N, C-alpha and C positions, 0 to 999 in steps of 0.2 A: 272386643277384638283388639282394639288399639292398646289396651292396658296389658294384655298378655304379651303382645309384641314388644312393648317397652320393657317388660320384665325380662324377657329373653335377651334383648339387646343389652340391658344392664348387667345381666349375669355373664354374658359373653365378654363384655368390657372388663368385668372383674377378673374373669379367667385369664384374659390376655394380660392384665396387669400383674397377675400372680405367677405367670410363666417364668419370669426371670428369677423368682425366688427358688424355683426347683431346678432350673437349668443354668448353672453359673457360667459355663464355658460356651454359651450359645453364640457369642459374637467373636468372629475371627480376630486375631491380633492385628492384622493389617488394617482392618476396619476401625479398631480401637485407636490406633495412632492417627488415622484420618479424622476421627471424631475429636480427638484432642486438638488437632490443628484447627478444625472449624470452631471449636469452643474458644481457642486462643484468639481467633480473629474477632469474635463477637465480644470478648471480654478484655480486649487489648486497650492500649492507651489511646489510640485514634478514636475508637468508638466512645470511650469514656469522655474524651474531649468534645466530640460532637454532641453527646447527650448533655454535657454541662453547658455548651453554647445554646442549645435548644431550650434548656430550662431557664437560663438567664434571659433569653428572648421572650419566653412566656412571662417572666416576672416583669419585664419592661412593658410588654403589651398589656398586661393586667393593670399596671399602674396608670397607663395612659388611657385605657378604655374602661375604667372602673364603672362609669355610668351606663355603658352600653351592655344591656343584659345578655343579648345574643352572643356578642363577642366574648363576654366574661365566661359564659358557659363553654364556649369553644376552647378558650385558653385553659380553663380548669381541666377540661377533658384531655387536652394535650399534655398538661403537666402531670396528671395522674398516669397517663400512658407512659410517659418518660420514667416516672418513678417505678412503674411495674417492670419496665424493660431493665432498668438498672438493678432492681432487686432480684429479678429473675436470673440474671447471670450470676449473682452472688449465691442464690439458693441452689442453682444447678451445680455450681462449683463445689459447694459444700456436700451435696449429695454424691457427686463423683468421688470426692476425697474420702467420704465415709465408706463408699462401696469398695474402694480399692484397699482400704485398710481392714475391711471386714467388720466394721462396727464402730 
């Protein structure tokens, strides 16, 4: 029973992901400019500066707590999450640029 429900949920997720491919003008223009403003906030210089400071703090904490295994795991997890956040804004920006130019 659970397996069939998971298959249905997966197919619905794929269908929802494929809808933008068929309906290009589904997002109103006013919402698009709002989306661009929100993306600009999260990929702006202030956020990049905060992420750089956090990553530098992780490096310092890792250097001072190298023998503490629990702290080392926490610091590595925070560093990986910062890297994911930084690369996510880059990847999303590239996707938006590619979708605007049509390929």
